[in-house]
N, C-alpha and C positions, 0 to 999 in steps of 0.2 A: 777843402782838401779830401781827397779820396784815398781810401786805404788798399794798399795791395792786397787782394785776396787771392787765393789758389784753391781750387778744388781738389779735394783727395777723397780716395775710397777706403773705408776701412771697415771693421767688423766690431759689432758691439760685444764688449766682454761679457755681457749678462745673457743675452738671448742668443748670440751669434749670427745675428742677420746682418748681411753687408749692406752698407749704404754709402751714399756720396754726400760730402759736406764741404762748406768752405772753412778755409782758416785763414786768419789775418797775420801775415808774415811779420809785420811790426810787433808782434807779440812773441818773438823769439826768445826762448829761455823762461818763459812763462807757461803757467798751467790755468785752464780754465775749464769749467762745467758745462756740458752740453746734454740735453736728454735725447736718447735714442728715440728716431721717429717711429720705430715699431713697438717697442715695449714700454717706452717713456721713462726707463730707469736712468739714472744720472751717470754720465761718462766723463772721467777726468781725461782732458787733452793736454799733452805736454809737448811743446814746438820747440825744436832746436835744429841747427844746422850742423851737417856732418863736415868733416875735414875737406871734402870734395866740394863743398858750398852746395850740396843737396839738403831739400827740407826733409826733415824726420820728424813724423808725428807719432807719439807714443800713446796709447789708449789704456785705461785701466778702470775699474770700479772705483767709483768717488772715495771710499773710505778704506781701500786696500792699502 
């Protein structure tokens, strides 16, 4: 079974670098941690669906 992945562009909350990453839309409502490809700091991603059915991804520092 393949997982539905979607590419998003986001900004690292540590170094401010913009990068593209994949998110698994089966993880809606969940959070996961991924390291920034530039500064290697951990970023917490939270995935949710808006009222319009759009994918919304929020990023923050892991322990904030």
